[in-house]
C-alpha positions in Angstrom: -6.6 2.9 65.8 -8.2 5.9 64.0 -11.8 5.6 63.0 -13.0 6.9 59.6 -16.6 7.5 58.6 -17.3 7.1 54.9 -20.5 8.7 53.6 -21.2 7.6 50.0 -24.4 6.5 48.2 -22.5 4.1 46.0 -22.3 0.7 47.7 -19.2 -0.3 45.6 -17.3 2.8 46.8 -18.2 2.1 50.5 -17.0 -1.5 50.1 -13.8 -0.6 48.3 -13.0 2.2 50.8 -13.8 0.0 53.8 -11.5 -2.8 52.6 -8.7 -0.5 51.5 -8.8 1.6 54.7 -9.1 -1.4 56.9 -6.0 -2.8 55.3 -4.3 0.5 56.2 -5.2 -0.1 59.8 -8.2 2.1 60.2 -11.6 1.2 61.7 -14.2 2.1 59.1 -17.9 3.0 59.6 -20.0 3.7 56.6 -23.3 5.5 55.8 -25.2 5.2 52.5 -26.4 8.9 52.7 -26.8 11.7 55.1 -29.7 10.1 57.1 -28.7 10.1 60.7 -25.3 11.6 60.0 -25.0 13.7 63.2 -26.4 10.9 65.3 -23.7 8.6 63.8 -21.0 11.2 64.5 -22.3 11.4 68.1 -22.3 7.7 68.6 -19.2 6.6 66.6 -16.9 9.6 67.3 -14.8 9.2 64.1 -11.4 10.8 63.7 -12.2 11.9 60.2 -15.1 11.9 57.7 -14.8 11.1 54.0 -17.8 12.7 52.4 -19.2 12.2 48.9 -20.6 15.4 47.4 -23.2 14.2 44.9 -25.6 11.7 46.4 -29.1 11.0 45.2 -30.9 12.3 48.2 -28.3 14.6 49.8 -25.9 17.3 48.9 -22.5 16.6 50.6 -21.8 20.3 50.8 -24.9 20.8 52.8 -24.0 17.9 55.0 -20.6 19.5 55.5 -22.3 22.6 56.9 -24.2 20.4 59.3 -21.0 18.7 60.5 -19.3 22.1 60.9 -22.1 23.4 63.1 -21.5 20.8 65.8 -18.1 19.4 65.0 -16.2 22.4 63.8 -12.8 20.7 64.2 -13.7 17.3 62.7 -11.4 16.7 59.7 -13.5 16.3 56.6 -12.3 15.1 53.2 -14.7 15.9 50.4 -14.7 13.1 47.8 -16.2 13.6 44.4 -15.9 12.3 40.8 -16.0 16.0 39.8 -13.1 18.4 40.4 -15.4 21.4 39.6 -16.7 21.4 43.2 -13.3 22.7 44.4 -14.5 26.2 43.5 -17.8 26.0 45.3 -17.7 28.4 48.3 -19.3 25.8 50.6 -16.3 23.5 49.8 -13.9 25.8 51.5 -15.2 24.5 54.9 -13.6 21.1 54.1 -10.1 20.3 55.1 -9.2 18.4 51.9 -10.7 17.6 48.5 -10.0 14.4 46.7 -11.3 13.4 43.2 -12.6 9.8 43.2 -10.3 7.3 41.6 -9.8 3.6 41.7 -6.3 4.4 43.0 -6.8 5.4 46.6 -3.3 6.7 47.2 -4.3 10.4 47.2 -7.2 9.7 49.7 -4.9 7.7 51.9 -2.3 10.4 51.9 -4.9 13.1 52.7 -6.2 10.9 55.5 -2.7 10.6 57.1 -2.2 14.4 56.9 -5.7 15.1 58.3 -5.2 12.7 61.2 -1.7 13.9 62.0 -3.0 17.5 62.1 -6.0 16.6 64.2 -6.0 18.0 67.7 -6.4 15.0 70.1 -9.6 14.9 72.0 -9.1 15.1 75.7 
């Protein structure tokens, strides 16, 4: 079972994603912001990260850079209500970009692609 880490400051989004992704057969771990992100990655060893860009205390693009320093091959899906971030140079370090929607089909599709493309850890 693949493990997904969802980082989003909106509790409703974390709950929705947890329920929907759990129903798809994923194990889901959530964080309300970037506090302890690297420690959580070290401990949980997720197969993919779904990362919000605009959080109250954190910039998801900066968190993406932190992830890439230690986990350069970790699939990361940037998740935002705004499509304008697609053109931000920091966003190119992400594997995928999904605009938030109540319909999680695109997110689920990107997750499948990200996980299939992931090099298994040995």
